C-alpha positions in Angstrom: -12.1 61.2 19.8 -9.4 58.5 20.2 -10.3 54.9 20.7 -7.3 53.6 22.5 -7.0 54.3 26.2 -3.5 55.7 26.0 -4.6 58.0 23.1 -7.5 59.2 25.2 -5.2 60.0 28.1 -2.8 61.8 25.8 -5.6 63.9 24.4 -6.7 64.9 27.9 -3.1 65.7 28.8 -2.7 67.8 25.7 -5.7 69.9 26.6 -4.4 70.4 30.1 -1.0 71.4 28.8 -2.6 73.8 26.3 -4.5 75.6 29.0 -1.4 75.9 31.1 0.6 77.2 28.2 -2.0 79.8 27.4 -1.8 81.1 31.0 2.0 81.2 30.8 1.9 83.1 27.4 -0.7 85.5 28.8 1.6 86.2 31.8 4.5 86.8 29.5 2.6 89.3 27.3 1.3 91.1 30.4 4.8 91.7 31.7 6.0 92.9 28.3 3.0 95.2 28.0 3.6 96.6 31.5 7.1 97.8 30.4 5.8 99.2 27.2 3.0 101.1 29.0 5.5 102.6 31.5 7.7 103.7 28.6 4.8 105.3 26.8 3.8 107.2 29.9 7.4 108.5 30.3 7.9 106.9 33.7 11.5 105.8 33.6 11.6 104.5 37.2 8.4 102.5 36.6 9.7 101.2 33.3 12.9 100.0 34.9 11.1 98.3 37.7 8.7 96.6 35.3 11.6 95.5 33.1 13.4 94.0 36.2 10.2 92.1 37.0 9.7 91.0 33.4 13.2 89.6 32.8 12.8 86.6 35.2 9.4 85.8 33.7 10.7 85.9 30.2 13.6 83.6 31.2 11.3 81.2 32.9 9.2 80.9 29.7 12.4 79.8 27.9 12.8 77.0 30.4 9.2 75.9 30.1 9.5 75.8 26.3 6.8 78.5 25.8 9.1 80.8 23.7 12.4 80.0 21.9 15.5 81.6 23.5 16.1 83.9 20.5 12.6 85.3 20.7 13.0 85.9 24.5 16.4 87.6 23.9 14.8 89.8 21.2 12.0 90.9 23.6 14.5 91.7 26.4 16.7 93.6 24.0 13.9 95.7 22.5 12.5 96.5 26.0 15.9 97.5 27.3 16.5 99.6 24.2 13.2 101.5 24.8 14.2 102.2 28.4 17.6 103.5 27.4 16.1 105.7 24.7 14.1 107.5 27.4 17.3 108.8 29.0 18.4 110.5 25.7 
């Protein structure tokens, strides 16, 4: 453990931020999985609705610094591609 008061505070803040980020990451994965699950079930309307709910969550994770913007764009692109493939 740190000896200096400011270092102790930083360590406590890092733990708090880590727990918060874990929750955000879990929320992100949950939304992505909900789209994938709907696609696997063959529910196009449900998949579209889940995708529309997931996009703002994915975008907010970029702003919070949880995921890089290219990774978020890749997720959105792949999910959208899955939904479009259902129509074919």
